C-alpha positions as CSV (number, residue, x, y, z in Angstrom):
1,X,143.1,196.3,49.4
2,X,145.6,194.1,51.1
3,X,146.8,194.9,54.7
4,X,150.2,195.4,56.3
5,X,150.6,194.4,59.8
6,X,153.6,194.1,62.1
7,X,154.4,191.5,64.8
8,X,156.6,192.9,67.4
9,X,158.1,189.6,68.4
10,X,158.0,185.9,67.4
11,X,156.5,185.2,70.8
12,X,153.3,186.9,69.5
13,X,153.1,184.8,66.4
14,X,150.3,182.6,67.9
15,X,148.1,185.6,67.7
16,X,148.2,185.8,63.9
17,X,147.0,183.6,61.2
18,X,149.8,183.4,58.6
19,X,148.0,181.2,56.1
20,X,147.7,183.0,52.8
21,X,149.9,185.8,53.9
22,X,153.4,187.1,52.9
23,X,155.7,186.9,55.9
24,X,158.6,189.4,55.9
25,X,161.2,188.2,58.4
26,X,163.3,191.1,59.7
27,X,166.3,191.0,62.0
28,X,168.2,194.1,61.1
29,X,171.0,193.5,63.6
30,X,171.9,191.3,62.1
31,X,170.6,187.9,60.7
32,X,168.4,189.3,57.9
33,X,171.1,191.8,56.8
34,X,173.7,189.0,56.8
35,X,171.6,186.8,54.7
36,X,170.8,189.5,52.1
37,X,174.5,190.3,51.9
38,X,175.5,186.7,51.7
39,X,173.2,186.1,48.7
40,X,174.1,189.4,47.2
41,X,177.8,188.5,47.3
42,X,177.3,185.1,45.5
43,X,176.2,182.6,48.0
44,X,174.0,180.1,46.1
45,X,171.4,179.3,48.9
46,X,171.0,179.5,52.6
47,X,169.8,176.9,55.2
48,X,168.6,178.9,58.2
49,X,168.3,176.6,61.3
50,X,167.4,177.2,64.9
51,X,170.2,175.3,66.7
52,X,173.9,175.2,66.7
53,X,173.8,171.4,66.5
54,X,171.6,171.7,63.3
55,X,174.1,174.2,61.8
56,X,177.0,171.9,62.4
57,X,175.1,169.0,60.9
58,X,174.1,170.9,57.8
59,X,177.6,172.0,57.2
60,X,178.8,168.3,57.3
61,X,175.8,167.0,55.2
62,X,175.9,169.6,52.6
63,X,179.6,170.7,52.6
64,X,178.5,174.3,53.0
65,X,179.9,177.3,54.9
66,X,178.6,177.5,58.4
67,X,177.8,180.7,60.3
68,X,176.6,180.9,63.9
69,X,176.1,183.4,66.7
70,X,174.9,183.5,70.2
71,X,174.4,186.7,72.2
72,X,176.0,188.6,69.5
73,X,179.2,186.6,69.7
74,X,180.5,184.3,67.0
75,X,179.9,180.7,68.1
76,X,183.0,178.6,68.4
77,X,183.7,175.9,65.8
78,X,181.9,177.6,62.8
79,X,183.3,179.2,59.7
80,X,181.7,182.6,60.3
81,X,179.7,184.6,62.8
82,X,176.7,186.8,62.0
83,X,178.4,189.8,60.4
84,X,177.7,190.8,56.8
85,X,181.4,191.6,56.6
86,X,182.2,187.9,56.6
87,X,180.9,187.8,53.0
88,X,182.9,190.8,51.9
89,X,186.3,189.5,52.8
90,X,188.3,188.9,49.6
91,X,190.4,186.4,51.3
92,X,187.4,184.1,51.7
93,X,185.7,183.5,48.4
94,X,182.1,182.8,48.9
95,X,180.6,182.8,45.4
96,X,178.9,179.6,44.5
97,X,179.0,178.2,47.9
98,X,175.9,177.3,50.1
99,X,175.6,178.6,53.6
100,X,173.9,177.3,56.8
101,X,173.2,179.9,59.6
102,X,171.9,179.8,63.1
103,X,171.5,183.1,65.1
104,X,170.1,184.0,68.5
105,X,166.9,185.6,67.1
106,X,166.5,185.8,63.3
107,X,166.7,182.2,62.1
108,X,164.3,181.1,64.9
109,X,161.8,183.8,63.8
110,X,162.0,182.5,60.3
111,X,161.4,178.9,61.3
112,X,158.4,179.9,63.3
113,X,156.8,181.7,60.3
114,X,156.7,178.9,57.7
115,X,153.0,178.6,57.8
116,X,152.8,181.7,55.5
117,X,152.1,181.5,51.8
118,X,155.4,183.1,51.1
119,X,158.3,183.8,53.4
120,X,160.9,186.4,52.4
121,X,163.8,188.0,54.4
122,X,163.8,191.8,54.7
123,X,166.4,194.3,55.7
124,X,167.1,198.0,54.9
125,X,169.7,196.7,52.4
126,X,166.9,195.3,50.2
127,X,163.9,197.3,51.2
128,X,162.9,198.1,47.7
129,X,163.0,194.5,46.6
130,X,160.7,193.5,49.5
131,X,158.2,196.3,48.7
132,X,158.1,195.3,45.0
133,X,157.5,191.7,45.9
134,X,154.7,192.6,48.3
135,X,153.0,194.8,45.6
136,X,153.3,191.9,43.0
137,X,151.8,189.4,45.4
138,X,148.8,191.5,46.4
139,X,148.4,189.5,49.7
140,X,148.2,190.6,53.2
141,X,151.7,191.1,54.6
142,X,152.9,190.4,58.2
143,X,156.3,191.8,59.1
144,X,157.7,189.5,61.7
145,X,160.2,191.3,63.8
146,X,162.9,189.0,65.3
147,X,163.6,191.3,68.3
148,X,166.0,190.2,71.1
149,X,165.2,187.0,72.9
150,X,161.5,187.6,72.5
151,X,161.6,191.3,73.4
152,X,160.9,194.3,71.2
153,X,163.6,195.8,69.2
154,X,163.5,199.4,67.8
155,X,165.4,198.8,64.7
156,X,163.2,196.0,63.4
157,X,160.1,198.1,64.1
158,X,161.5,201.0,62.2
159,X,162.1,198.8,59.2
160,X,158.4,198.0,59.3
161,X,157.7,201.6,59.2
162,X,159.9,202.2,56.2
163,X,158.1,199.2,54.3
164,X,154.8,200.7,55.3
165,X,155.8,204.1,53.7
166,X,156.8,202.3,50.6
167,X,153.5,200.4,50.4
168,X,151.2,203.2,51.3
169,X,148.6,203.6,48.5
170,X,148.7,200.0,47.6
171,X,148.1,198.6,51.0
172,X,146.0,199.4,54.0
173,X,148.7,200.6,56.4
174,X,146.2,202.4,58.8
175,X,144.1,199.5,60.1
176,X,146.8,198.3,62.5
177,X,148.0,200.2,65.5
178,X,151.3,198.4,65.3
179,X,151.8,199.5,61.6
180,X,150.8,203.1,62.6
181,X,153.4,203.1,65.4
182,X,156.1,201.7,63.1
183,X,155.3,204.5,60.6
184,X,155.6,207.2,63.3
185,X,158.9,205.8,64.4
186,X,160.3,205.6,60.8
187,X,159.2,209.2,60.1
188,X,160.7,210.4,63.2
189,X,164.0,208.8,62.6
190,X,164.6,208.6,58.8
191,X,166.3,211.9,58.4
192,X,169.3,210.6,60.4
193,X,168.8,206.9,60.9
194,X,172.1,206.3,62.4
195,X,171.8,208.8,65.1
196,X,168.1,207.8,65.9
197,X,169.0,204.1,66.3
198,X,172.1,204.8,68.3
199,X,169.6,205.1,71.3
200,X,168.4,201.5,70.9
201,X,169.5,198.8,73.3
202,X,170.6,196.3,70.5
203,X,172.9,199.0,68.9
204,X,174.5,199.7,72.2
205,X,175.0,196.0,72.7
206,X,176.6,195.6,69.3
207,X,178.9,198.6,70.0
208,X,179.9,197.2,73.3
209,X,181.1,194.1,71.1
210,X,183.1,196.5,68.9
211,X,180.8,195.8,66.0
212,X,179.7,199.4,65.2
213,X,180.8,198.9,61.5
214,X,178.1,196.2,61.3
215,X,175.5,198.7,62.5
216,X,176.4,201.4,59.9
217,X,176.4,198.8,57.1
218,X,173.1,197.2,58.0
219,X,171.2,200.6,57.9
220,X,172.2,201.4,54.4
221,X,169.0,201.7,52.2
222,X,168.8,199.5,49.1
223,X,172.4,198.5,48.9
224,X,171.2,195.2,47.4
225,X,168.3,196.1,45.2
226,X,168.5,192.8,43.3
227,X,168.4,190.4,46.3
228,X,165.2,189.0,47.7
229,X,165.7,185.9,49.9
230,X,162.7,183.7,49.6
231,X,161.8,180.4,51.2
232,X,161.7,177.5,48.8
233,X,161.3,173.9,50.1
234,X,164.1,173.8,52.8
235,X,166.2,176.9,51.9
236,X,166.4,180.5,51.0
237,X,167.3,181.4,47.5
238,X,167.5,184.8,45.8
239,X,164.2,185.1,44.0
240,X,165.7,187.7,41.6
241,X,168.3,185.3,40.2
């Protein structure tokens, strides 16, 4: 039976051997939620990059939309920040466009995880799609929590618990203390996820930036059941297209 494990922070990735595994990159607030939304709203593919310089260069090279954020604030000189609502604006058509994105935590976590057999992006918004993919692959899964500047984030860990609950029975979710902890957190908070996560540092940080609507959007379960961002060559595409 394949195993599900959870890496609290990209800084801990050297402790794991990703070869042959499925890596699920999760940055609930907000990179993974934004990428899922972008593909769900018609973005053709996404180039996730680590630096602002790379993001600007990709935009020029590929003629694509650019999205960038540092410390929760949109970076100057780019088309968009790191809010899913940037892709829900009727005045900015995105369908058929490519996107390059750089964020404080999420895109860096993804770039550090490319040794895995398969790399997908997970969020509450596409939880079911991620679970279904993991079951079809039948490989060990490592949830890579993007965290905040190397530190633990509650909302990413809670996603890991939600995924573990969906995979229980098909995966060993009891051999890792990290997965057990995530399951406990999810079961404690799932009845009222919004109220539970309002305690977290990252949610309080977002709310201080007047981005509370982003928080409420990002914790919607299975809003994009037909979106599974998967790494292919140098980009993320929707595997369900």
